[in-house]
Each structure stands twice: as structure tokens, then as C-alpha cells.
PALO-242717 format. One line per 4 residues: number of its first residue (from 1); their letters; for each residue x, y, z of C-alpha. Coordinates in Angstrom, 2 decimals, always signed. Each point is the difference from the previous one (the first is absolute). Example, Ala and Ser with C-alpha at 12.3 -4.5 7.8 and 13.67 -1.06 7.14 Angstrom:
# PALO-242717
1 = as = +12.30:-4.50:+7.80  +1.37:+3.44:-0.66
***
This chain:
# PALO-242717
1 = mwkq = -23.54:-3.15:-12.92  +1.16:-3.00:+2.00  -1.50:-3.46:-0.26  -3.00:-0.58:+2.26
5 = aqhy = +1.27:-1.53:+3.21  -1.26:-3.27:+1.43  -0.02:-1.47:+3.48  +3.13:-1.69:+1.32
9 = eqsp = +0.53:-3.44:-1.49  -1.29:-2.41:+2.59  -0.93:-3.60:+0.66  -1.18:-1.97:+3.07
13 = varg = +2.56:-1.76:+2.18  -0.87:-3.69:+0.45  -1.48:-0.90:+3.39  +0.43:-3.13:+2.06
17 = gelr = +2.90:-1.84:+1.62  +2.73:+1.41:+2.17  +2.10:+2.77:-1.49  +3.33:+1.10:+1.39
21 = lgll = +0.27:+3.77:+0.32  +3.04:+2.11:+0.71  -0.13:+3.32:+1.83  +2.46:+2.88:-0.12
25 = vnpn = -0.35:+2.61:+2.74  +1.67:+3.38:-0.43  +0.35:+1.47:+3.52  +0.92:+3.38:-1.53
29 = agrn = -3.26:+0.33:-1.95  -2.16:+2.90:+1.18  -2.91:-1.90:+1.49  +2.29:-2.54:+1.66
33 = reqg = +1.96:+2.82:+1.63  -3.18:+1.64:+1.26  -2.11:-3.04:+0.94  +2.53:-2.79:+0.37
37 = fdlr = -0.50:-3.61:-1.07  -0.29:-3.39:+1.68  +2.28:-2.65:-1.52  -1.52:-2.75:+2.13
41 = syer = -3.48:+0.79:-1.34  +1.32:-0.13:-3.55  +1.68:-3.35:+0.66  -3.21:-1.36:+1.53
45 = vlgp = -2.11:+1.11:-2.95  +2.38:-1.39:-2.61  +0.24:-3.35:+1.77  +2.91:-2.46:+0.13
49 = ggvv = +0.66:+0.25:-3.74  +0.26:+3.79:-0.02  +3.28:+1.88:-0.07  +0.24:+3.41:+1.72
53 = rlts = +3.05:+2.22:-0.44  +0.83:+3.45:+1.36  +1.83:+2.04:-2.65  +1.49:+3.36:+0.91
57 = nage = +2.29:+0.52:-3.02  +0.62:-1.13:-3.55  +2.50:-2.69:+1.02  -2.47:-1.63:+2.38
61 = lgaa = -2.77:+0.32:-2.57  +1.98:-1.74:-2.74  +1.02:-2.86:+2.30  -3.58:-0.43:+1.24
65 = lrel = -1.39:-0.11:-3.55  +2.49:-2.69:-1.03  -0.99:-1.98:+3.10  -3.70:+0.35:-0.82
69 = adar = +0.63:-1.07:-3.58  +1.85:-3.12:+1.20  -2.92:-0.73:+2.35  -2.37:+0.13:-3.02
73 = vaav = -2.50:+2.35:+1.59  -3.14:+0.65:-2.02  +0.16:+3.76:+0.57  +1.93:+2.59:+2.01
77 = vidg = -1.99:+2.25:+2.33  +1.44:+3.52:+0.31  -0.54:+1.79:+3.31  +1.22:+3.37:-1.17
81 = gdgt = -0.97:+2.81:-2.34  +0.45:+0.57:-3.72  +3.71:+0.60:+0.49  +0.39:-3.40:+1.67
85 = igaa = -1.89:-1.73:-2.83  +2.22:+1.69:-2.58  +3.13:-0.91:+1.95  -1.16:-3.63:+0.24
89 = itea = -0.66:-0.19:-3.74  +3.39:+1.59:-0.67  +1.84:-2.43:+2.26  -1.93:-3.00:-1.35
93 = yhal = +0.77:+1.02:-3.59  +3.73:+0.39:+0.63  +0.29:-3.03:+2.30  -2.33:-2.47:-1.73
97 = gedr = -0.64:+1.27:-3.53  -3.24:+1.03:-1.65  -1.20:-3.58:-0.58  +0.11:-0.82:+3.74
101 = lpaw = -1.84:+3.06:+1.31  -2.59:-1.08:+2.61  -3.55:+1.23:+0.40  -0.31:+2.87:+2.50
105 = vpir = -2.63:+0.73:+2.66  +0.02:+3.65:+1.19  -1.64:+0.68:+3.38  +0.61:+3.77:+0.33
109 = ggsf = +2.61:+0.16:+2.73  +1.66:+3.19:-1.21  -0.68:+3.71:+0.01  -0.30:+0.13:-3.81
113 = naaa = -2.44:-2.70:-1.18  -1.33:+1.47:-3.25  +0.74:-3.05:-2.17  -1.62:-2.43:+2.45
117 = rnlg = -3.00:+2.29:+0.49  -0.52:+0.33:-3.77  +0.06:-3.77:-0.37  -2.88:-0.29:+2.47
121 = vrdg = +1.91:-0.93:+3.17  -2.13:+1.31:+2.84  +1.33:+1.47:+3.20  -0.47:-1.78:+3.31
125 = drve = +1.68:-2.37:+2.43  +2.82:-1.65:-1.94  +0.05:-3.24:+1.99  -3.75:-0.45:-0.50
129 = rler = +0.31:+0.71:-3.72  +2.81:-2.52:-0.29  -2.03:-2.57:+1.91  -2.93:+0.57:-2.36
133 = lrgi = +2.24:-0.31:-3.06  +1.32:-3.35:+1.15  -3.50:-1.21:+0.91  -1.30:+0.86:-3.47
137 = legr = +2.95:-1.62:-1.73  -0.44:-3.21:+2.00  -3.77:-0.06:-0.61  -0.95:+0.47:+3.66
141 = lggr = -1.53:+3.46:-0.49  -2.22:+1.53:-2.66  +1.29:+2.65:-2.36  +2.55:-0.02:-2.77
145 = vtek = +3.62:+0.86:-0.58  +0.71:+1.72:-3.30  +3.37:+0.24:-1.71  +0.36:+3.45:-1.57
149 = rvrt = +2.90:+0.44:-2.41  +1.58:+3.44:+0.00  +2.96:+1.29:-1.94  +2.74:+1.76:+1.92
153 = lrlh = +2.16:+2.94:-0.94  +3.71:-0.63:-0.45  +2.06:+2.99:+1.13  +3.58:+0.42:-1.21
157 = dpra = +2.07:+2.61:+1.82  +3.70:-0.06:-1.03  +0.94:+1.05:+3.54  -1.58:-3.15:+1.45
161 = prdv = +1.71:-3.42:-0.07  -2.94:-1.70:-1.74  -3.48:+0.56:-1.40  -2.97:-0.05:+2.38
165 = fgfi = -3.70:-0.77:-0.46  -3.09:+1.75:+1.28  -3.44:+1.29:-0.89  -0.17:+3.80:+0.36
169 = fmgg = +2.73:+2.47:-1.08  -0.40:+3.69:+0.80  +2.15:+2.97:-0.98  -0.46:+3.76:+0.21
173 = ipyk = -3.17:+1.17:+1.78  -1.19:-3.41:+1.33  +3.49:-0.84:+1.27  +0.25:+3.32:+1.85
177 = ldey = -3.55:-0.44:+1.28  +1.01:-3.47:+1.20  +2.90:+1.54:+1.93  -2.33:+2.54:+1.57
181 = iysl = -2.57:-2.64:+1.01  +2.77:-2.02:+1.68  +1.00:+3.14:+1.91  -3.54:+0.14:+1.46
185 = ggts = +0.74:-3.19:+1.91  -1.73:-2.69:-2.05  -1.48:-1.09:-3.33  -3.60:-0.68:+0.98
189 = qaha = -2.89:+1.28:-2.12  -0.39:+2.87:+2.46  +3.65:+1.01:-0.40  -0.33:-0.29:-3.78
193 = lvgv = -3.08:+2.22:-0.13  +1.66:+2.61:+2.22  +3.08:-0.07:-2.24  -2.01:+0.38:-3.22
197 = samm = -2.03:+2.85:+1.49  +3.13:+1.84:+1.17  +1.60:-0.49:-3.40  -2.99:+1.38:-1.93
201 = lggf = -0.52:+2.98:+2.33  +3.73:+0.69:-0.11  -0.04:-0.05:-3.78  -2.93:+2.40:-0.24
205 = fgtr = +1.31:+2.45:+2.61  +3.71:-0.28:-0.72  +1.17:-1.28:+3.38  +3.54:-1.27:+0.51
209 = lgdr = -1.31:-3.58:+0.04  -2.02:+0.57:-3.18  +2.93:+1.59:-1.83  +2.29:-2.88:+0.99
213 = ifad = -2.41:-2.77:-0.99  -1.04:+1.61:-3.30  +3.54:+0.94:-1.06  +1.21:-1.60:-3.23
217 = tpar = +2.24:-3.08:+0.14  +2.72:+0.07:-2.69  -0.16:-3.13:-2.15  -0.47:-0.86:-3.64
221 = vaid = -2.56:-2.75:-0.50  -0.21:-2.65:-2.70  -2.98:-2.36:-0.30  +0.72:-3.21:-1.91
225 = gvda = +2.96:+1.76:-1.56  -1.95:+3.10:-1.11  +1.10:+3.30:+1.54  -2.87:+1.76:+1.79
229 = gces = +1.36:+3.45:-0.79  +0.74:+1.34:+3.47  +3.06:+1.11:+1.95  -1.75:-0.25:+3.37
233 = vklv = -3.16:-1.55:+1.38  -2.62:+0.78:+2.58  -0.74:-3.64:+0.74  +0.68:-3.50:-1.24
237 = vatt = -1.96:-3.06:+1.07  +0.39:-3.58:-1.17  -2.13:-2.75:+1.49  -1.45:-3.45:-0.56
241 = vhrl = -2.82:+0.52:+2.51  -2.63:+2.69:-0.22  -0.55:+2.26:+2.96  +2.95:+1.68:+1.72
245 = lpli = -1.60:+1.94:+2.84  -3.62:+0.56:+1.03  -1.80:+2.02:-2.71  +3.05:-0.04:-2.28
249 = aptp = +0.16:-2.27:-3.06  +2.00:+2.01:-2.58  +0.77:-2.82:-2.43  -2.22:-2.22:-2.14
253 = pplp = -0.93:-3.35:+1.57  +2.55:-2.80:-0.36  -0.01:-2.44:-2.89  +0.09:-3.78:+0.51
257 = areg = +3.45:-1.31:+0.92  +0.35:-1.80:-3.33  +0.01:+3.38:-1.78  +3.41:+0.75:+1.52
261 = rfcy = -0.60:+3.73:+0.41  -0.33:+2.29:+2.99  -2.01:+3.21:+0.47  +1.74:+3.36:-0.07
265 = lvnf = -0.57:+3.71:+0.44  +2.46:+2.70:-1.05  -0.97:+3.63:+0.61  +2.10:+3.07:-0.80
269 = mttk = -2.62:+2.75:+0.12  +0.52:+3.22:+1.95  -1.26:+0.19:+3.56  -2.67:+2.50:-1.06
273 = emlr = -1.24:-2.32:-2.74  -0.15:-2.93:+2.42  -1.91:+1.93:+2.65  -2.73:+0.92:-2.50
277 = rpvr = -1.10:-3.63:-0.13  +1.54:-1.90:+2.97  -2.88:-2.42:+0.57  -0.20:-1.02:-3.65
281 = lfrn = +3.76:-0.48:-0.20  +0.34:-2.09:+3.14  -3.12:-2.04:-0.84  +1.19:-0.82:-3.55
285 = ryhg = -2.84:+1.95:-1.60  +2.01:+2.50:-2.01  +1.67:-0.80:-3.32  +0.00:+3.30:-1.83
289 = darh = +3.64:+1.13:+0.22  +3.13:-1.35:-1.68  +1.88:+0.63:+3.27  -2.21:-2.39:+1.96
293 = ltgh = +0.69:-3.51:-1.29  -1.70:-3.16:+1.23  -0.14:-3.51:-1.37  +1.72:-3.41:+0.09
297 = arel = +3.66:-0.70:-0.79  +2.71:-2.65:+0.21  +2.81:+2.42:+0.87  +0.34:+3.49:+1.41
301 = elrg = +3.31:+1.85:+0.40  +0.74:+2.98:+2.23  +3.21:+1.40:-1.46  +2.12:+2.37:+2.04
305 = laag = -1.95:-0.56:+3.23  +1.83:+1.34:+3.05  -3.04:+0.14:+2.30  -1.39:-2.74:+2.21
309 = fsld = -2.86:-2.36:-0.71  -1.99:-2.70:+1.76  -0.94:-3.58:-0.82  -2.87:-1.44:+2.05
313 = geit = +0.50:+2.66:+2.66  +3.73:-0.75:+0.36  +1.79:+3.31:-0.57  +3.30:+0.27:-1.89
317 = rpap = +1.93:+3.24:+0.56  +3.23:+0.44:-2.00  +3.00:+1.17:+1.96  +0.61:+3.78:-0.06
321 = gapa = +2.01:+0.91:-3.09  -0.53:-3.40:-1.62  -0.08:+0.19:-3.82  -3.29:-0.27:-1.86
325 = etit = -0.80:-3.45:-1.35  -2.41:-1.74:-2.36  -2.61:-1.94:+1.95  -1.74:-2.66:-2.08
329 = lstg = -3.38:-1.55:+0.75  -0.98:-3.06:-1.98  -2.50:-2.84:+0.16  +0.96:-2.36:+2.82
333 = vtar = -0.86:-3.56:+0.94  -3.55:-1.12:+0.70  -0.95:-0.39:+3.67  -2.58:-2.66:+0.87
337 = mwva = -1.97:+1.40:+2.95  -2.41:-2.10:+2.06  -2.97:+1.88:+1.46  -2.64:-1.54:+2.31
341 = eee = -3.47:+1.18:-0.98  -3.53:-0.43:+1.34  -2.41:-2.21:-1.94
***
């Protein structure tokens, strides 16, 4: 059994006085593509001390983060999804070092906002939410801003030029489900529920979609250096936040950041065995089989993985014919996330 999980480590952010905030806007994030964004409104809300930067690629993101660090902003607001937050943490780590990582303020500007949603960031007008955040911080409005400390995952892929950081890794079934949900035209809760329903019906009735999603993914898994005893897996999940999709929470709740461990799920049951108890498996209420492993770890290796995977909704597909590699997930840096909450 794993250690009983606790809430995210958190503490109040001091109120009063003017605080300089930086804002990074990713125009390629899902919600920004669909709904647009108003830079002038952001600049007005942040005031004369605020710094707003549009970042379309990693080079622009790294330069903007160095500029924000030099400007000594109190926190960096991220108008993008989970992938943008992970990219910002990655760029800040490589450009500034772990000791200079800023606090982050997610405002759910992407199509995949699971990490922000799990931290308590509500949906709504992003300019209004930013205006409220600043008002609370400066003591003009009631409410509180809480700093929640969350560990990241560090993903090492030998095909990539450097390690990257994120919150939710998915391989096997959830990765293929993620691909299918994207093909439906979005990643809203409605799209997710349609995707999960199609997957389960396809598994039960043996449709082409069901057979594809439930097919085994070749990989040998090691958890903290201990071989799991499989040559292929049905699904692998590693996460530092709890819920992945509506109604799905297949891992134990996260531990406090100071524990330095992430949550994982490794399943290598047969399709028939999985479909006997799908709700219990995907709700983390089944622990009776040695081929369904859940818990907390510091490192997880996928050896001989030739298939794709996703990190925070960002899909990685190896080139056709590319050799299998060992993908390593380990405990990453701690992200300090500021969340505005009602009193």
C-alpha cells in the first residue's frame, strides 16, 4: 500500500503593495486559437509595471523568461494550457537554473488544462481573473492568493536534445485515447466523455477503434530500478496531479512536493481482464492483480519503447522505423503555482 496522500503543500501569498507581474501569451494554445486574446486588455490590467510577451516558440519563450527574471517580476502568468506551463518551466530551468524559477499563475488558456483545473483554477474570463488576482495581491479586493507547490515530472528521451518537465505522462491506452479525442476536434469535457465512451464500447464489441486502443504497447517497465515483469503494457500513467479526465483518476492522489515522488500506474493485463472491471481500474479502486501496479515512485523506465506518448497533452510520435529507446521519467523540479481563491 502507498502512503496516505495529503493536499498540495500550500501557503498564503502576502497581500499589500504593488507587485510586478509578467505575462506570457501562447497564441498557439487551444483556447487562444479558438477565442483569441486581447493584449491591450492584459497590458491595462497588469498596469505600468507589468510585462506582457507573446511567445510562439521555445526561442521566444526562453528570451522572454530571461527578460522577466531581469525585471524581477513577482510571478509569471501563463496564458496557455498544461503544455505551455511545462514548456515555460523547461525553458526557465535551462535558461535560469532551478534556484531562479519564478512562481507561476495558470489561467487556463489552452485546450488541455488538467493541471490548472486540479489545482483549483476555475474557468472564466481570463482578463477578469487576472484583474482579480492583482486586486487581491495589492489588497484592493477581498479573497486570497494561495501558493501551491507541485512537483513536476522530468522526462528524458534520448532522441530529444534535452530533458523536459511536465505534470501528466500517458502511454499505451491513454495516449491512444488522447490521439482519438484530438481527432474529434477538441479536448473539452464533452469530447473526452465521447472518446472514453467510444473506447469502452469498442473494447467490449471488438470494433476497429477498440482493437487499436486496447492493443498492447511493447515496452519493459522498471519502477525505481525494479523490473515489473512485463514485455508489453496496456497503459502507463505518471502524474503529479490527480485527475486526468472527467471521471478518470487511475492513480493514487499525489504526495506533498517535499516527498519527491510522483504517482504511477502500470497495467499489463489482457483486454478481457481489463474489461471485466473497467470502472474500478480507471477509478483507482482495484488492487487485486500483480499486473495492475499503482503507487508512488522516484523513477520509472520504459525500456524498448518504439510507440508514441504524450506529456501534458503534447503528443510525441517517433519517426517511422526509428529504433526503440528507453524513456525515463523521474522526479522533476517543484513548481510554485499561485491560485486566486474566494474567501
